[in-house]
C-alpha positions in Angstrom: -54.7 15.8 30.5 -53.8 19.4 30.6 -56.4 22.2 30.1 -55.9 25.9 29.8 -57.9 27.5 32.7 -57.0 31.1 31.9 -54.5 33.0 29.7 -53.7 36.6 29.2 -51.7 37.9 26.3 -50.6 41.5 25.6 -48.9 42.9 22.5 -47.8 46.5 21.9 -46.4 47.8 18.6 -44.7 51.2 18.5 -43.2 51.2 15.0 -45.3 54.0 13.7 -46.6 57.3 15.1 -49.8 55.4 15.9 -49.0 52.7 18.5 -51.2 49.6 18.5 -52.1 47.6 21.7 -53.8 44.2 21.5 -54.9 42.2 24.5 -56.4 38.7 24.6 -57.9 37.2 27.6 -59.1 33.6 27.5 -61.0 32.0 30.4 -62.3 28.5 30.7 -65.8 27.9 32.2 -68.2 25.0 32.6 -69.4 25.0 29.0 -66.2 25.9 27.2 -64.1 29.0 26.9 -64.6 32.8 26.3 -62.0 34.7 24.4 -62.1 38.5 24.9 -60.1 40.7 22.5 -59.2 44.3 23.1 -57.7 46.6 20.5 -56.5 50.2 20.7 -54.9 52.0 17.8 -53.3 55.4 18.7 -55.8 57.8 20.2 -58.8 56.0 18.8 -61.5 54.6 21.1 -60.7 51.1 22.5 -62.6 48.3 20.7 -63.5 45.1 22.6 -65.3 41.9 21.5 -65.8 38.5 23.0 -66.3 35.1 21.4 -67.4 31.9 23.2 -66.6 28.3 22.2 -68.0 25.1 23.4 -65.8 22.3 24.8 -66.5 20.2 21.7 -65.2 23.1 19.4 -62.1 23.4 21.5 -61.1 19.8 21.7 -57.4 19.7 21.2 -57.0 23.5 20.9 -53.5 24.8 21.5 -53.4 28.3 23.0 -50.4 30.5 22.6 -48.9 29.5 26.0 -49.2 25.8 25.3 -47.8 26.4 21.8 -44.6 27.9 23.2 -44.2 25.0 25.6 -44.7 22.5 22.7 -42.1 24.3 20.6 -39.6 24.0 23.5 -40.3 20.2 23.8 -39.9 19.7 20.1 -36.6 21.7 20.1 -35.3 19.5 22.9 -36.2 16.4 20.9 -34.9 17.9 17.7 -37.8 16.4 15.8 -41.2 17.4 14.6 -43.6 14.6 13.8 -44.9 14.9 10.3 -48.4 16.4 9.9 -48.4 17.9 13.4 -51.6 20.1 13.3 -53.6 21.5 16.1 -56.7 23.7 16.4 -55.7 27.2 17.6 -57.2 30.6 18.1 -56.0 33.4 15.7 -55.3 37.0 16.5 -58.9 38.0 16.0 -60.1 35.3 18.4 -61.5 32.9 15.8 -60.7 29.2 15.5 -58.0 28.2 13.0 -55.3 25.6 12.7 -51.7 25.7 13.6 -49.2 23.4 11.9 -45.6 22.7 12.8 
């Protein structure tokens, strides 16, 4: 069984005169996981918020890092099982589903 203990993701978009920087930090703890999102748009003040999820809510969750690994395995096998769906965390830090 593999579990995500901690994950850091950073994204920076500079296509406009107002660059956008997003950071996501996920850390596992005894009762579940905390997802902290940070957003900065141009010169505006940085916004930050955190969401916590229980282990039950996260059962089977596929974070971004694990998703990339899964995509590589599926590419090597050249097959995607039908109906492959996992719980995931969206760009705002909320639970959603990811289908392949």
